[in-house]
C-alpha positions as CSV (number, residue, x, y, z in Angstrom):
1,M,-8.2,-26.1,-3.9
2,K,-8.9,-22.4,-3.3
3,K,-6.9,-19.9,-5.3
4,I,-4.4,-18.0,-3.0
5,V,-4.1,-14.3,-3.5
6,I,-1.6,-12.2,-1.6
7,F,-1.8,-8.5,-0.9
8,T,1.3,-6.9,0.5
9,D,2.5,-3.5,1.8
10,L,6.0,-2.6,0.7
11,D,8.1,-0.3,2.9
12,G,8.9,-2.1,6.1
13,T,7.0,-5.2,5.0
14,L,8.2,-6.8,1.8
15,L,11.0,-4.2,1.6
16,D,13.5,-3.5,4.3
17,A,12.7,-0.3,6.2
18,E,16.2,1.1,5.6
19,S,17.7,-0.5,2.5
20,Y,14.4,-1.1,0.6
21,S,15.8,-4.5,-0.3
22,F,13.6,-7.6,-0.7
23,D,16.5,-10.1,-0.7
24,A,15.4,-11.7,2.6
25,A,12.0,-12.6,0.9
26,R,13.4,-14.3,-2.2
27,P,12.6,-17.9,-1.1
28,A,8.9,-17.0,-0.6
29,L,8.9,-14.9,-3.8
30,A,10.3,-17.8,-5.8
31,L,7.6,-20.1,-4.4
32,I,4.8,-17.6,-5.2
33,D,6.1,-17.4,-8.7
34,R,6.4,-21.2,-9.1
35,L,2.8,-21.7,-7.8
36,N,1.4,-18.8,-10.0
37,I,0.0,-17.0,-6.9
38,P,-1.0,-13.4,-7.6
39,L,1.1,-11.0,-5.5
40,V,-0.6,-7.6,-5.4
41,C,1.5,-4.7,-4.1
42,A,-0.7,-2.4,-2.0
43,S,1.4,0.6,-0.9
44,S,1.4,4.3,-0.1
45,K,4.0,4.5,-2.9
46,T,3.0,6.1,-6.2
47,R,2.1,4.3,-9.5
48,A,5.6,5.2,-10.9
49,E,7.4,3.8,-7.8
50,I,5.4,0.5,-7.8
51,E,5.9,0.1,-11.6
52,A,9.7,0.3,-11.0
53,L,9.5,-2.3,-8.3
54,R,7.3,-4.6,-10.3
55,R,9.9,-4.6,-13.0
56,Q,12.5,-5.7,-10.5
57,L,10.2,-8.5,-9.2
58,G,9.0,-9.6,-12.6
59,N,5.5,-9.0,-11.2
60,P,2.6,-9.0,-13.8
61,H,-0.3,-8.6,-11.4
62,P,-2.6,-5.7,-10.5
63,F,-1.4,-3.2,-7.9
64,I,-2.8,-0.7,-5.5
65,A,-1.1,2.8,-5.3
66,E,-1.2,5.6,-2.7
67,N,-3.0,3.8,0.1
68,G,-5.9,2.7,-2.2
69,G,-6.3,5.9,-4.2
70,G,-6.0,3.9,-7.4
71,V,-6.2,0.2,-8.4
72,F,-4.2,-0.5,-11.6
73,I,-5.1,-3.7,-13.6
74,P,-2.9,-4.7,-16.6
75,P,-4.7,-5.0,-19.9
76,G,-6.4,-8.4,-20.4
77,Y,-5.6,-9.6,-16.9
78,F,-9.2,-10.4,-16.1
79,S,-10.1,-11.1,-19.7
80,G,-13.6,-12.5,-20.1
81,V,-14.5,-11.7,-16.5
82,T,-17.7,-9.6,-16.2
83,H,-18.0,-7.3,-13.2
84,E,-19.5,-4.1,-12.0
85,A,-17.3,-1.2,-13.0
86,A,-15.9,0.8,-10.0
87,P,-16.5,4.5,-9.8
88,R,-14.3,6.5,-12.1
89,T,-12.9,3.7,-14.2
90,V,-10.5,5.0,-16.9
91,T,-7.4,4.0,-18.8
92,I,-4.1,5.3,-17.5
93,G,-0.7,4.2,-18.8
94,G,-2.3,1.2,-20.5
95,Y,-3.9,0.0,-17.2
96,E,-7.6,-0.3,-16.4
97,A,-7.5,2.2,-13.5
98,L,-10.1,2.2,-10.8
99,L,-9.8,5.7,-9.3
100,L,-11.0,5.7,-5.6
101,G,-9.2,8.9,-4.5
102,L,-9.6,12.6,-5.2
103,P,-7.2,14.2,-7.7
104,Y,-3.8,15.2,-6.2
105,A,-4.3,18.8,-7.3
106,E,-7.4,19.1,-5.1
107,I,-5.8,17.4,-2.2
108,R,-2.7,19.6,-2.4
109,A,-4.8,22.8,-2.7
110,R,-6.9,21.8,0.4
111,F,-3.8,20.9,2.3
112,T,-2.2,24.3,1.8
113,E,-5.5,26.0,2.7
114,L,-5.7,24.1,6.0
115,R,-2.1,24.8,6.7
116,S,-2.6,28.5,6.2
117,A,-5.8,28.6,8.2
118,R,-4.3,26.8,11.2
119,H,-0.8,28.4,10.9
120,A,0.5,24.8,11.1
121,A,4.2,24.0,11.0
122,V,3.8,21.2,8.4
123,R,5.4,20.6,5.0
124,G,4.2,18.3,2.2
125,F,6.1,16.6,-0.6
126,G,4.9,19.3,-2.9
127,D,6.9,21.8,-0.8
128,M,10.1,19.8,-1.1
129,S,12.9,19.2,-3.6
130,A,13.7,15.7,-4.7
131,G,16.8,16.0,-2.5
132,E,14.7,16.9,0.6
133,V,12.4,14.0,0.0
134,A,15.4,11.7,-0.4
135,A,16.9,12.9,2.9
136,L,13.5,12.4,4.6
137,T,12.8,8.9,3.3
138,G,16.2,7.3,2.6
139,L,15.4,7.0,-1.1
140,N,17.9,8.1,-3.7
141,E,17.0,11.2,-5.7
142,A,15.8,9.3,-8.7
143,E,13.5,7.3,-6.5
144,A,12.4,10.4,-4.6
145,T,11.4,12.0,-8.0
146,L,9.1,9.0,-8.6
147,A,7.7,9.5,-5.1
148,Q,6.7,13.0,-6.0
149,Q,4.7,11.9,-9.0
150,R,1.5,11.8,-7.1
151,D,-2.1,11.1,-8.2
152,F,-4.2,11.0,-5.0
153,E,-2.4,12.0,-1.8
154,E,0.0,14.5,-0.2
155,P,2.5,13.0,2.2
156,F,3.5,15.5,4.9
157,V,5.6,15.9,8.1
158,F,5.4,18.2,11.1
159,D,8.1,20.5,12.3
160,G,8.3,18.8,15.7
161,E,5.6,16.8,17.3
162,P,2.4,16.0,15.4
163,D,-0.1,18.9,15.6
164,E,-3.4,17.2,16.7
165,A,-5.4,20.3,15.9
166,F,-4.2,20.1,12.3
167,L,-5.2,16.5,12.1
168,H,-8.6,17.3,13.5
169,A,-8.9,20.1,10.9
170,I,-8.3,17.6,8.2
171,E,-11.1,15.4,9.5
172,S,-13.5,18.3,9.9
173,S,-13.0,19.3,6.3
174,N,-14.3,15.9,5.1
175,L,-10.8,14.6,4.3
176,N,-8.8,11.9,6.0
177,W,-5.3,11.3,7.1
178,T,-3.3,8.1,7.7
179,R,0.3,7.4,8.8
180,G,3.0,5.1,7.5
181,R,6.6,6.3,7.4
182,V,5.1,9.8,7.2
183,F,1.6,11.3,7.4
184,H,-0.7,11.4,4.3
185,I,-3.7,13.6,3.6
186,L,-6.3,11.9,1.4
187,G,-9.9,11.6,0.3
188,D,-12.4,8.8,1.1
189,H,-10.2,5.8,0.2
190,D,-8.1,3.2,1.9
191,K,-6.3,0.0,1.1
192,G,-9.2,-2.1,2.4
193,R,-11.7,-0.9,-0.2
194,A,-9.2,-1.4,-3.0
195,V,-8.4,-4.9,-1.8
196,R,-12.1,-5.8,-1.7
197,L,-12.6,-4.6,-5.2
198,L,-9.8,-6.8,-6.5
199,L,-11.0,-9.8,-4.4
200,D,-14.4,-9.5,-6.1
201,R,-12.7,-9.9,-9.5
202,Y,-10.5,-12.7,-8.4
203,R,-13.5,-14.6,-7.0
204,T,-15.3,-14.0,-10.3
205,A,-12.3,-15.4,-12.2
206,Y,-11.4,-18.3,-10.0
207,G,-14.3,-19.1,-7.7
208,A,-13.2,-19.8,-4.1
209,V,-10.3,-17.5,-3.1
210,V,-8.2,-17.4,0.1
211,S,-6.6,-14.1,0.7
212,I,-3.4,-13.2,2.6
213,G,-2.5,-9.7,3.6
214,L,0.7,-8.3,5.1
215,G,1.5,-4.9,6.5
216,D,3.5,-3.2,9.3
217,A,1.8,0.2,10.0
218,Y,-1.5,1.9,10.8
219,N,-2.2,2.6,7.1
220,D,-2.3,-1.1,6.6
221,L,-5.1,-1.8,9.0
222,P,-7.9,-1.6,6.4
223,L,-5.9,-4.1,4.2
224,L,-5.4,-6.5,7.1
225,A,-9.1,-6.3,8.0
226,A,-10.2,-7.2,4.5
227,V,-8.3,-10.5,4.1
228,D,-8.6,-14.1,5.5
229,H,-5.1,-14.3,6.9
230,A,-3.8,-11.0,8.3
231,V,0.0,-10.7,9.0
232,L,1.5,-7.9,11.0
233,V,5.2,-7.6,10.2
234,R,7.6,-6.6,13.0
235,R,9.5,-3.4,12.9
236,P,13.3,-3.3,12.9
237,D,13.3,-2.6,16.7
238,G,11.5,-5.9,17.2
239,G,8.1,-4.3,18.1
240,C,4.8,-4.4,16.4
241,D,2.5,-1.4,15.6
242,P,0.3,-1.2,18.8
243,S,-2.5,0.4,16.8
244,I,-3.2,-2.8,15.0
245,D,-5.1,-5.6,16.7
246,L,-7.5,-7.9,14.9
247,P,-9.0,-11.3,15.7
248,G,-6.6,-14.0,14.4
249,L,-3.8,-11.5,13.6
250,I,-0.5,-13.2,12.9
251,R,2.6,-11.3,14.2
252,T,5.9,-12.3,12.6
253,E,8.8,-13.3,14.7
254,L,11.3,-11.5,12.5
255,P,11.2,-8.0,11.1
256,G,10.7,-6.8,7.6
257,P,11.2,-9.1,4.6
258,A,12.6,-11.9,6.7
259,G,9.4,-12.0,8.7
260,W,7.4,-11.6,5.5
261,N,9.3,-14.6,4.0
262,A,8.7,-16.9,7.0
263,A,5.0,-16.0,7.2
264,I,4.3,-16.6,3.5
265,L,6.1,-19.9,3.5
266,K,4.1,-21.1,6.5
267,L,0.7,-19.9,5.2
268,I,1.2,-21.3,1.7
269,A,2.3,-24.7,3.2
270,E,-0.9,-24.7,5.3
271,E,-3.2,-23.8,2.5
272,T,-1.7,-26.3,0.0
273,S,-1.2,-29.3,2.3
274,P,-3.5,-32.3,1.5
């Protein structure tokens, strides 16, 4: 039987969009744990944020931070597996870290330069206090502080409607932007590239692998395009992100972690049935 590997977005997908709870997903999480299925968190969240969540989940697996800016592999996780090293492989916090994104200091500096040049009404997390980030995101102040400990990206919001000229200026400066709960300015990385790097290692370790990916927003599109079974989780209002449409895409009936739970239970039953 092929080894199942699951890659999941967090906010609005495994975590409730408002409460950040994963309670509705507990049955599927228990099954994943019982079957020893790797669950890889792939989020716009920072390393510090994902580490805190992994402790709550009891999750020992690799994770992908800041929309694929960094892949963090626990020590010895792929012990004995030979592979090609990714660009900029270093040790950070005890992890083998595959660094795909530009350093935050560079991203932040270029963000402020573009803002000044365009006179854009836009603010990044680096301009905000922890209290302001908390008010914007619904996190508490301790969690917001973790969200400001950035390595690769600057999240930002517009004062009013999105400024298309500013977004075009980002693209013209050889940077990229994506959007989840808020906008992000970033280098040449995305969740899909990070997923493919980890899948190569899982295949080397286990042979045949079947991959499942779950997300709810535009920044999850590269992740969903990189897996065998792509699941688009409904929003709290019952709709799905209209910017995501892939062949064979599964759309959940329920929003957030409840939809995540149902989709995972169904896909695991299909993949493990005789």
